[in-house]
C-alpha positions, -999 to 999 in steps of 0.1 A, spaced: -304 340 -734 -283 327 -764 -312 336 -787 -315 371 -774 -277 377 -777 -278 362 -812 -305 387 -822 -283 416 -810 -253 403 -830 -274 395 -860 -299 423 -863 -280 449 -842 -312 456 -822 -324 449 -787 -353 457 -764 -347 472 -729 -362 453 -700 -399 460 -697 -401 476 -732 -411 463 -766 -393 491 -784 -364 481 -806 -333 501 -801 -302 501 -822 -272 483 -806 -240 504 -810 -210 486 -796 -186 457 -798 -188 424 -782 -158 408 -766 -165 373 -752 -142 350 -732 -146 314 -720 -125 287 -703 -150 260 -713 -147 237 -743 -171 252 -768 -167 225 -794 -178 199 -768 -208 221 -757 -218 225 -793 -218 187 -799 -240 183 -768 -264 210 -781 -257 232 -751 -242 260 -772 -259 271 -804 -239 268 -836 -254 299 -851 -245 319 -820 -209 304 -820 -203 315 -856 -216 350 -849 -191 353 -820 -160 336 -835 -150 360 -863 -117 368 -845 -105 342 -820 -76 348 -796 -63 318 -777 -45 326 -745 -24 296 -734 -21 288 -697 8 304 -678 28 271 -675 27 268 -713 38 304 -719 67 300 -695 77 266 -710 78 282 -745 94 315 -735 113 314 -702 115 353 -701 77 355 -700 79 350 -662 103 379 -658 82 401 -681 49 394 -662 67 399 -628 79 433 -639 44 443 -650 27 430 -619 53 446 -596 48 479 -613 11 478 -609 12 466 -572 40 487 -559 50 512 -585 85 498 -583 97 472 -608 134 478 -602 159 449 -606 162 441 -569 125 435 -565 123 414 -597 153 393 -585 137 389 -551 105 375 -566 122 353 -591 146 338 -566 117 331 -542 97 314 -569 127 293 -580 137 282 -545 102 276 -532 85 261 -563 112 250 -587 111 252 -624 84 226 -630 55 243 -610 23 240 -630 7 274 -620 -28 260 -618 -42 295 -610 -24 311 -640 -16 348 -639 -40 355 -610 -20 330 -589 13 346 -600 0 380 -588 -10 364 -555 24 348 -553 41 381 -558 20 398 -532 29 371 -507 66 372 -516 67 409 -510 54 405 -475 68 371 -464 96 364 -489 80 330 -496 53 313 -516 45 276 -512 22 273 -542 -13 260 -546 -12 229 -524 -46 218 -536 -33 208 -570 -2 186 -577 28 200 -593 44 185 -624 75 175 -605 57 154 -578 34 137 -603 61 129 -628 84 115 -600 56 92 -589 51 81 -626 87 73 -631 88 54 -598 59 31 -608 74 25 -643 107 14 -627 88 -9 -602 68 -24 -631 35 -17 -614 18 2 -642 0 -12 -672 -1 4 -707 -35 21 -701 -24 36 -668 9 47 -684 -9 65 -713 -33 81 -689 -5 94 -666 14 106 -696 -16 125 -710 -23 141 -676 14 151 -673 12 168 -707 -21 184 -698 -7 199 -666 21 214 -686 4 226 -717 -32 231 -705 -52 220 -736 -65 188 -749 -55 198 -784 -19 202 -775 -18 168 -757 -35 152 -788 -9 167 -811 20 155 -790 7 120 -784 -8 115 -820 -41 107 -804 -75 122 -812 -89 148 -788 -117 125 -776 -93 98 -766 -70 123 -749 -100 137 -729 -110 101 -718 -75 95 -704 -74 128 -687 -108 127 -670 -100 92 -657 -80 108 -630 -107 134 -622 -91 163 -642 -114 183 -665 
């Protein structure tokens, strides 16, 4: 499949299914992924020539938790946009209702593992029930960090575990191996090793 797509990008031609006729491709390709392409390229699972044909313009969209951490008003802005789309009404009372429910039910350190899709679901639920308890299948930053501090105080954690927990805490907050590596001054491979130790990928 990668070879066929590469041919379209490189030669701007393609053959319809069941035909040998070459047709001219007229269009643009917008590709998105949440998988680590650098790692897939190293393993040989993603072709380098295909990668370089695709990556002329790269837009990195950080996870919601990182966007909120860097710009607190981002949550309000997204809430307004989602409310407008869902209800046609993004007036201040509705926005305040959603934000107060998020603040009281989740706190400020919630990791938003489902990103913007989860925020949209949260807003839907808050409109109906006035509450949202979060994604209970994944730990929040607050609970994990509290457990980490408790073990440090008790002296029951060695240096490797401490580094692994710290890397995982940063990963939950910022969402990328690169950002964790930058903040810990470790290389990406080491960071990934510590993060996958606890089952997170």
